[in-house]
C-alpha positions in Angstrom: 280.6 151.5 157.9 281.2 154.5 160.5 284.1 156.9 159.9 284.7 160.1 160.9 285.7 162.8 158.3 289.0 162.9 160.0 289.4 159.0 159.0 287.9 159.7 155.6 290.7 162.2 154.7 293.4 160.2 156.1 292.4 157.0 154.0 292.0 159.1 150.7 294.7 161.9 151.1 292.2 164.4 150.9 292.2 168.2 152.6 289.2 168.4 154.8 287.5 171.8 155.3 284.8 171.3 157.7 284.0 169.4 161.1 286.5 166.4 161.4 284.2 164.7 163.6 281.2 164.5 161.4 280.3 160.9 161.0 280.0 159.0 157.7 278.2 155.9 157.1 277.7 155.6 153.5 278.3 156.9 150.1 275.8 158.2 147.2 275.2 160.7 144.2 275.4 164.5 144.8 271.6 164.8 144.7 270.9 161.4 146.5 273.4 161.7 149.5 272.1 162.5 152.9 273.8 164.1 155.9 275.4 160.6 156.9 276.7 160.1 153.4 279.7 161.3 151.1 279.8 162.3 147.6 281.8 163.5 145.0 281.8 165.8 142.0 284.2 165.0 138.9 282.3 166.5 135.9 282.3 170.2 136.0 278.7 170.3 134.4 277.3 168.9 137.7 278.9 171.5 139.7 275.4 173.1 140.5 274.4 169.9 141.9 276.8 170.6 144.8 274.9 173.7 145.9 271.6 171.4 146.2 273.4 168.5 147.8 272.5 167.3 151.2 275.5 165.1 151.8 277.4 165.2 154.8 280.5 165.8 152.7 281.8 165.9 149.1 285.0 165.2 147.4 286.0 168.0 145.3 288.6 169.2 143.0 291.0 171.8 144.4 289.7 174.3 141.9 286.2 174.2 143.7 287.9 176.5 146.6 287.1 179.2 144.5 283.1 178.4 144.3 281.7 178.1 147.9 278.4 176.9 148.7 276.7 173.5 149.3 277.7 171.2 152.0 279.9 172.7 154.9 282.2 169.7 154.8 284.5 169.6 151.9 287.1 167.2 151.0 289.5 168.6 148.2 291.7 165.8 146.3 293.0 165.7 142.6 291.0 162.7 141.9 287.7 163.0 143.7 286.1 159.9 142.0 288.8 157.8 142.8 288.5 159.0 146.5 284.7 158.2 146.6 285.5 154.7 145.2 287.9 154.2 148.1 284.8 154.5 150.5 282.8 152.4 148.5 285.5 149.8 148.8 285.0 149.9 152.5 281.2 149.6 152.2 281.6 146.6 149.8 283.8 144.9 152.5 281.2 145.5 155.0 278.3 144.5 153.4 279.7 141.3 151.6 282.2 140.1 154.4 284.2 137.1 153.3 283.1 133.7 154.3 285.4 130.6 155.0 286.3 128.6 151.7 283.7 125.8 151.3 283.6 123.2 148.6 280.0 122.4 148.5 279.0 118.6 148.5 276.9 119.3 145.6 279.9 120.4 143.2 281.3 117.7 141.0 285.1 117.8 140.8 286.9 115.2 138.8 289.6 113.4 140.9 292.2 114.3 138.4 291.5 118.1 139.0 293.5 120.2 141.4 292.4 122.8 143.6 294.8 125.3 145.8 294.5 126.0 149.1 291.2 128.0 150.4 289.4 127.5 147.1 285.6 128.1 147.4 283.4 126.2 145.1 279.5 126.8 144.9 276.8 123.9 144.3 276.4 122.3 141.2 279.7 123.4 139.8 281.6 121.0 137.3 285.5 121.0 137.5 286.8 118.7 134.9 289.6 116.4 134.6 293.3 117.8 134.8 292.0 121.3 135.4 293.9 123.5 138.1 292.5 126.3 140.1 294.8 128.5 141.8 294.7 129.6 145.7 291.7 131.5 147.3 290.0 131.5 144.2 286.0 131.7 144.6 283.9 129.9 142.2 280.2 130.1 142.1 277.3 127.9 141.6 276.6 126.1 138.5 280.0 127.2 136.9 281.5 124.7 134.2 285.1 124.4 134.0 286.3 122.2 131.1 289.1 119.7 130.5 292.8 121.0 131.0 291.7 124.3 131.9 293.8 126.6 134.4 292.2 129.3 136.8 294.6 131.4 138.6 294.8 132.6 142.2 292.7 135.0 143.9 290.0 135.1 141.0 286.1 135.4 141.5 284.0 133.1 139.1 280.4 134.1 139.4 277.8 131.8 138.7 276.9 130.0 135.6 280.3 131.1 134.0 281.7 128.6 131.3 285.5 127.9 130.9 286.2 125.8 128.2 288.6 123.0 127.9 292.2 124.1 127.7 291.5 127.8 128.5 293.6 129.7 130.7 292.6 132.6 133.3 295.3 134.5 135.0 295.4 135.9 138.5 292.8 138.3 140.2 290.5 137.7 137.3 286.7 138.6 137.8 284.2 136.6 135.4 280.6 137.9 136.1 277.5 135.6 135.7 276.7 134.1 132.2 280.0 134.8 130.5 281.5 132.1 128.3 285.4 131.4 127.3 286.2 129.1 124.5 283.1 128.5 122.6 283.9 127.5 119.1 284.9 130.4 116.8 282.7 131.0 114.1 284.6 129.2 111.0 283.1 127.6 108.1 284.2 126.8 104.4 281.5 127.1 102.0 281.8 124.2 99.1 281.7 126.1 95.8 279.9 123.4 94.3 277.3 122.7 96.6 276.8 125.7 98.5 277.0 123.8 101.7 278.9 125.4 104.7 281.3 122.9 106.3 282.5 123.4 110.0 286.3 124.1 110.4 287.3 122.9 113.7 288.5 125.3 116.2 291.5 123.5 118.3 293.0 126.8 120.0 292.3 128.2 123.4 291.3 131.5 125.0 293.8 133.2 127.6 292.8 135.8 129.8 295.9 137.3 131.3 296.2 138.7 135.0 293.7 141.3 136.4 291.3 141.0 133.5 287.4 141.8 134.2 284.7 140.6 132.0 281.0 141.6 132.6 277.9 139.7 132.4 277.2 137.4 129.3 280.6 138.0 127.6 281.4 135.7 125.0 284.9 134.9 123.8 285.6 132.4 121.0 288.5 130.1 121.3 291.2 130.1 118.5 291.0 128.1 115.3 294.6 127.4 116.1 296.8 129.2 118.4 295.0 131.8 121.0 292.4 134.3 121.2 294.1 136.7 124.0 293.0 139.4 126.3 295.9 141.5 128.1 296.3 142.3 131.5 294.3 145.0 133.1 291.7 144.9 130.2 287.9 145.5 131.4 285.2 144.4 129.5 281.5 145.3 130.0 278.5 143.2 129.3 277.4 141.6 126.1 280.4 141.9 124.3 281.8 139.6 121.9 285.5 138.6 120.7 285.8 136.4 117.7 288.5 133.5 117.4 292.2 134.8 117.3 291.4 138.4 118.6 294.2 139.8 120.7 293.4 142.7 123.0 296.3 144.8 124.4 296.8 145.8 128.0 294.5 148.1 129.9 291.9 148.3 127.0 288.3 149.3 128.0 285.4 147.8 125.9 281.9 149.1 126.5 278.7 147.1 126.3 277.7 145.5 122.8 281.2 145.9 121.2 281.9 143.1 118.6 285.5 142.6 117.3 285.6 140.0 114.4 288.3 137.3 114.2 292.0 137.8 113.9 292.0 141.5 114.6 294.7 143.0 116.7 293.8 145.6 119.2 296.9 147.7 120.6 297.3 148.5 124.6 295.0 151.1 126.4 292.5 151.1 123.6 288.8 152.2 124.3 286.1 150.6 122.3 282.7 152.4 123.2 279.4 151.0 123.1 278.2 148.9 120.3 281.4 149.7 118.0 281.9 147.0 115.5 285.3 145.9 114.4 285.6 144.0 111.1 288.3 141.1 111.0 292.0 141.1 110.2 292.4 144.6 111.1 295.0 146.4 113.6 293.9 148.9 116.0 296.9 151.0 117.3 297.8 151.8 120.9 295.8 154.4 122.7 293.1 154.5 120.1 289.7 155.6 120.7 286.8 154.0 118.7 283.5 156.0 119.6 280.1 154.6 120.1 278.3 153.0 117.1 281.3 153.4 114.9 281.7 150.7 112.4 285.6 150.2 111.6 286.5 148.3 108.4 290.2 149.4 108.1 293.2 149.9 110.5 293.2 152.6 113.0 296.4 154.5 113.6 297.5 154.9 117.2 296.3 157.5 119.5 293.6 158.4 116.9 289.8 159.1 117.5 287.4 157.7 115.0 283.6 158.0 114.6 280.8 157.2 112.1 280.3 154.2 109.9 282.6 153.5 107.9 284.8 155.1 110.6 286.7 158.4 110.0 289.0 160.5 111.8 286.5 162.3 114.4 286.9 166.0 113.3 286.3 165.0 109.7 283.2 162.7 110.8 281.7 165.7 112.9 282.2 168.1 109.8 280.2 165.5 107.7 277.5 165.2 110.3 277.1 169.1 110.0 276.7 168.9 106.3 274.2 165.9 106.5 272.0 167.9 108.7 271.9 170.6 106.0 271.4 168.5 103.0 267.6 169.6 102.7 268.6 173.0 102.3 271.5 172.4 100.1 269.1 170.1 97.9 266.5 173.0 97.7 269.0 175.5 96.5 270.3 173.1 93.9 266.8 172.3 92.6 266.3 176.2 92.4 269.4 176.7 90.6 269.0 174.1 88.0 265.6 175.2 87.3 267.2 178.8 86.7 269.7 177.4 84.5 267.5 175.1 82.6 265.1 178.4 82.0 268.1 180.3 80.6 269.0 177.4 78.4 265.5 177.3 77.1 265.3 181.1 76.3 268.7 180.8 74.7 267.5 178.0 72.3 264.5 179.9 71.4 266.3 182.8 70.5 
């Protein structure tokens, strides 16, 4: 990739201050970027890094005009990170140029399966009977697509993904390596007489709506009956587990190692931060934020922020954390007070 800063500014809509003919060939972080690369500043706490940066140009928020210094070439815009991302998109297109669609002769595709126009299928992939794959979808090596499954158009299915029987994947979905859709939900009935755990058959499916992205090794259980569903535009990080009959709304963000137990309903634009655990049969309201390592055991109101285990409103939880840190001092003061009171009671009794 080679672009002048004039072209970069036109691409991103940024206001350029500096040499419009300076050539950019890549992108990097503020402290790693060289003179042929562009960087960006989003978080104000990293503003000192701009002064130390050797980048050829930096995307900056408009407020940075009042703070000169650092690279001579500056690109001012309201969303520096997104502007930087548009440059990354060009780099991605250059490094991973699309190849003509090929169905590997080493793939096993059932004669009742249907592939749309310009579908690619990697070696040792299996596509089972009566499954349908939409146009321009790319399927990597060693993928398994079960019976009666549906995969939409323009999807990217990375190697070693499993899409179980009857599961459905919308358009423009990205599934990273090792992800499993449609493994059995965790359902058992315990015999009260013998204590034996008997399997409850899981006969539902998993549905991913359009523009969903799942990271590596995500596991989503098929429903006992009905659907486990992930709403359009939701993005899920690596190593996340969704139990049977969970429903996620639109445009949610789930960070690594989140676990959501069965039959919980998560609203639209909810954020579940890393290692958050959500108990079953709950409702998480639209726009709620569950912070990292929080254990949720009751419903969460819309647009609330919760923290701790058990989860509490964020401000309340922070106050409790401050108190917890002072418990040794509080205990020592209480012990001394108790000793004084006990001594006075003894003297009173002797008197």
